[in-house]
N, C-alpha and C positions, 0 to 999 in steps of 0.2 A: 487655824480653820475659820477664827474667829472671822479674820478677813473675806473670806468666803462667802460669811451669813452674811455678815453688815453687805456684801454685794448683791445674792440673793434676798432680803428685806427691803432694800434701798430702791433695788428696780423694779422688782415685784410689787412692791405698793403704790409705782406710780400706774403697773398698771392697773394695778385695784381697782385706784382711783379710778383711772378711766374708764371699765367696764362699769364701778357706780354709778358714773355718771349718766353712761348712758344709758342702762337697765331703770333708775332712775326718773329718767327725761321720759322714756318710753310706758313705765306704768303710769307719772302722771298724770300722761295726755291720754290717758287707755289706750294704747298698739300698740298691746299685749301679742296682739298678733304679727308685729315685726323682731317679738324676740327672740325666732327661731333663726331667723337669716344673724341676727345679731352672737346670736350663740357658733352659729354655724363659722364665720370672718372668724369668732376670739378661737375655737377649732385651730383653723386650720394654720393661723397664725404662731400658736402655741406648738402644730406639728413639723408647721418651717423651720422654727426655733430649735428642737430638739433634733431635726434631718441635719440641721448645719452644725450644730455641737458633734454632733456625729462622726459628721462628714470631717468638721477640723482632728479630733480626735483620732479618728482610723484612719483616713486618709493621709495620713503626715509617716505613718508607721510605716508606707510602703517606700518613701525617699532612702536616699543617702542621708548620710548626719551630717554632710556640712549643707544640703538643700533643706533639711528640716531645723536648722539651726537659723539658716538664713531664713524662711519660712516662717519660724518660730518668734527670731526678734522683728520681723516686717509687721506680720500680725497684731504682733504685745505693741510697736507705737501706733497703729491703729486705732486697738480697741482704747489705749491712753484715748487718743486723742476723740474720738468719741465719746466718752465719760467727763471728759471733764468739759466737752462741748457741752453737753446734756444734764451736768450738774449747773453749769451756766445760766442755760436754756427755761432750767423749772425756776432758778431765783428769780429770772427777771419776768415768765410769760404765767406762772402760777395763778397771778390774778385773775386774769382772762379766761383761762381754760377751758372749761365749765360753758361761758359760752361760746367759745370756739366753737366745741365739742357739740352742742345744741347747734347752731346754723347750719354746723357739718350736718347732724343726722336729719335735720329737717330737707335739705337737700335731696338728701339720699330717699327721704318718704317719700320725696315725691315724685323719684326716678325710678323706684323699686328695688323689689328683692337684692337684684346683685349689686346695686348703689352701698345696700345697705350692706351685704357681705366683704365689700368693697370699702367701706369706711371703718367696723369694727374691724376689719384687716390689718386698713393701714395701724389705726389706731395706735394696735394693739401689736400689730406684725415687728415695728421700729425698735420697739423696747426688747423684745424677744431676742430679736437677733443683735441686739448690743449685748446685751445679758448675757448670749451664750459665747460668742466671740470672746468678751473681758473675763469671763470664767475661765474658757480654755485658760488666755495668757494666764491668767490668774494661779490657776493651779499646773499651770509649765512653770512658774518662777519659784512657787512651793518647793517645789521639786522631792510631792510628797507623795511618796507611789501607795501611799494608803488611803483607802476610800477618805479618810478625814475630808479632805478640801472639800470634794461634791457632798457627803452628808449636810459639809456646813453649807452649803449654798442650798440642797433640800428644805434644808431645816430655815431658812431665814423665808426662803418661797413659801413655803407652807404659813410662818407667820406670816407674814404680809395676806396670805390670802384669808385667813381668820380677820387678821384686821380688819381687813374690806369688806367684808361680811356687816365684821360692829357696826364701821362708818355708818353703812347702807342700811342697820336698821338702826341705829341713836343708840347702842347698849355702849358704847366708848371716845369719848371726849379725851382727845392729845391736841397740846399744842402743834400744830404742822408746820410751824411756821419757825421755831426752834426744830424741829425731829428734822425736816432738810436740811437747816444750814449744820446740824451738828451731825449727823450721817453723811453729808457733802463733803464735810472738810478733811471729815475720816477715810473717805473715798477716795479724797485729793492723793489723803497719804501713801493710802493702797496706790493709788495710780503711780507716784512717785516709784516706789519698790517698781510693778510692773514696769516699768520705762527701762529701768536704769537695768533689771535681768534682761528687757528687751537688745540693750545695748551690748550687753556681754552675749546672747548670743550672737549677736555681730561676729563680736570678735573671734567668738568661735569659728566663724563664716569662714572669717578673714574676709570679710566686708571692710572691717575698719580693725585699722592695727592698735597697736595698745597694750593684747592680752598680759604682759611678761610685766606690764608698768604697775606693782602693786600702789595703791592709793595707804593705805597700811595693813597690818595682818594682826588678828588678838583671837588668831584661831584657838593659841592658846590657852586664852582671857575667858573668853564663848565658846568652848567647840560647841560644831554647828549638832554633833547629837546630844548634846546635852538638853535637858529638859524646859529650860529657859532660851537655849538657842531654837528650840524648837520652835517655844512659843512666838520670839521676836520674830524669826523666819514665818511663823502661819501669820501673825497680823500686821509686820510691816515688812515683809519681803525680806529681813536682811540676811545680809551675806556679810561676814567676818573677814575676808583678806576681797573687796571690791579692788578694780581697776581704775584708777590716776580717772579715766574718760568717764566710768561709772558714776562715780563721786560728784565730778562738775556738773554731769546731766541731771543726775538728781536732784543738785542745790538749784542749778540753772531752772527747772522744771517746778519745783516744791514750792521757793521761798515767792515768786514772784504771782505763781497762782495763788495762792493762798491770802497772798496780798487784794490783790483785784476782789477775790473773791468774798471777804471781811472788810472789801473798802463800801463805808454809806451808798444808798443807792439813791441817786437824784430822784427827787420826786415832785421836780418840777414837771419832767418828760412823761410821769405816769398819765393815763386814761383816768377816769372819772368813771367807778363802777357803773356798769347798766343796772335797772333796777331789778333786770331777771339774774346778775350774775353774783356768785356764792358768794356768802360771808366771809371778810376775812378778819380774819386772828389778830388780835395785837397784840403786841411781843409781851405782854403783861397783862391777854391774858390767855385761859385755859378752854375756852365754847369753841372749835371748831367745824362742832359738825349740828347744821338743824334735825330740831326735834326728829324723831324716825316717822311723825304721822306724817310729813311732806313729803319722805321719803327720796328724798335726796343727801346729801354729803359732801359740804362747804370744801375747799380748798384753800390754805391757807399761802396768805403771799411771801414770799422767801424775800427777805433783805429786812 
């Protein structure tokens, strides 16, 4: 449940920050008339993400077992690729996110209502589709037939919405740089488990061999149905009897990805912040949001 809560919190907070930036800019520039198209675009993006999640959940149930495993394994790998790209993208571009969104919004304001709807839809829709795919893959990997994983996602999203609203109001200040760094690292660990389980699905579908070649089996030491086995499964997608290929893929993904993620960023290539860009939180500071009077939310630089 914790792993799914983390997914909902991390992805939801990114979407919340995007929404806060768009809304705050329109309010500050006295273009409240454009708020309705923006909210319409956000609503369409959320509906699309929910529809995509439902299609994955219910559509796959009509397939044969082998087809289900092949689809699940393939989409798990795609989901891991997307979430990895997202984690590094946020680390690299968060400094200029607000300025970029402001530029797109200015262009949309000149083009009309349809452009505003499209701007909000594209800004939020990408996050929504990534979240739906990764949540589906993570829930499938957890093998939990209860509502716990989905409840974790919903709680994470609700927490993100509340934090986004508090950022907008200036009522809360946290170090977003550290938040996105450590949640990004934990998300990479969760993604490694999803990737390993995706490989297991492909082995079940007989697309990849080696299903009988177990790396180890500690099922008697850590029973899958024990409370600690369930906890490890929910957080890390831990499997007590993985195949050799699963362990190899898990290590080949996790170790290099975390090494690159925590590698020092090249400061020389960073562009200086423009006067209109958001304040950047230093690693030893806790302020990442401007006062509520400005109506804006600052985005912290990652790395």
